[in-house]
C-alpha positions as CSV (number, residue, x, y, z in Angstrom):
1,M,-14.1,1.3,1.0
2,Q,-11.8,4.1,-0.2
3,F,-9.2,2.6,1.7
4,F,-9.1,-0.7,0.2
5,I,-9.1,1.0,-3.2
6,E,-6.1,3.0,-2.6
7,Y,-4.1,0.8,-0.7
8,Y,-4.8,-2.4,-2.6
9,P,-1.7,-2.1,-5.1
10,Q,0.5,-2.4,-1.9
11,I,-1.4,-4.8,-0.1
12,K,-1.2,-7.0,-2.6
13,R,2.4,-7.3,-3.0
14,L,3.9,-6.2,0.4
15,P,3.7,-7.4,3.9
16,I,1.5,-5.2,6.3
17,P,4.7,-3.6,8.1
18,D,6.0,-2.5,4.6
19,I,2.7,-0.7,3.5
20,N,3.3,3.3,3.4
21,V,-0.1,4.5,4.8
22,S,-1.2,8.3,5.2
23,D,-1.2,9.5,8.7
24,H,-4.6,10.6,8.1
25,Y,-5.8,6.8,8.6
26,F,-2.8,6.0,11.8
27,P,-5.1,5.5,14.5
28,E,-7.0,2.6,12.6
29,R,-4.4,2.1,10.0
30,Q,-3.6,-1.5,11.6
31,V,-7.3,-2.8,11.7
32,R,-7.6,-1.4,7.9
33,L,-4.5,-3.0,6.5
34,S,-5.3,-6.5,8.2
35,A,-8.8,-6.7,6.8
36,A,-8.0,-5.7,3.4
37,K,-5.3,-8.3,3.6
38,K,-7.4,-10.9,4.6
39,I,-9.8,-10.1,1.4
40,V,-6.7,-9.8,-0.8
41,D,-5.3,-13.1,0.5
42,A,-8.8,-14.8,0.3
43,G,-9.1,-14.4,-3.3
44,L,-12.0,-11.8,-2.6
45,T,-10.7,-8.5,-4.1
46,E,-12.7,-9.0,-7.6
47,C,-16.0,-9.5,-5.1
48,A,-15.1,-6.6,-3.0
49,L,-14.3,-4.5,-5.9
50,H,-18.1,-5.2,-7.4
51,Y,-19.6,-4.9,-4.1
52,I,-18.1,-1.5,-3.7
53,I,-19.1,-0.2,-7.2
54,E,-22.5,-1.5,-7.0
55,T,-23.5,-0.7,-3.4
56,F,-21.7,2.9,-3.1
57,G,-21.7,4.0,-6.4
58,D,-23.7,6.6,-5.6
59,V,-22.1,7.9,-2.8
60,L,-18.4,7.7,-2.9
61,S,-16.8,10.2,-5.5
62,G,-16.3,9.3,-9.4
63,E,-12.6,8.9,-9.1
64,V,-12.8,6.6,-6.5
65,I,-15.4,4.6,-8.3
66,E,-13.2,4.9,-11.3
67,R,-10.4,3.8,-9.7
68,A,-12.2,0.6,-8.6
69,K,-13.2,0.0,-12.0
70,S,-9.6,0.3,-13.4
71,L,-8.7,-2.0,-10.8
72,L,-11.0,-4.7,-11.6
73,E,-10.8,-4.2,-15.2
74,E,-7.1,-5.2,-14.3
75,I,-7.7,-8.1,-12.4
76,E,-10.2,-9.4,-15.2
77,N,-7.8,-8.7,-17.8
78,K,-4.8,-11.2,-15.8
79,K,-7.3,-13.8,-15.5
80,G,-7.9,-13.6,-19.1
81,E,-4.5,-13.6,-20.1
82,T,-3.7,-16.6,-17.9
83,K,-6.5,-19.3,-19.5
């Protein structure tokens, strides 16, 4: 959940090999990136962010949840602009 939120801006715009990920995620970097990229490419980002906020809002840090809310708001605002 935190990985998706942290790297979403890069995942949305860059191909997987160009995404700069912290060494902390090295062993599972490719698995996490592939899963996150599938969510973004399938157009499920909004759904994923809602799910993270609603389901994990009480266990993830306030900072992570606020970042998820901010990303969700950005996406919703962009959708409103295109209508």
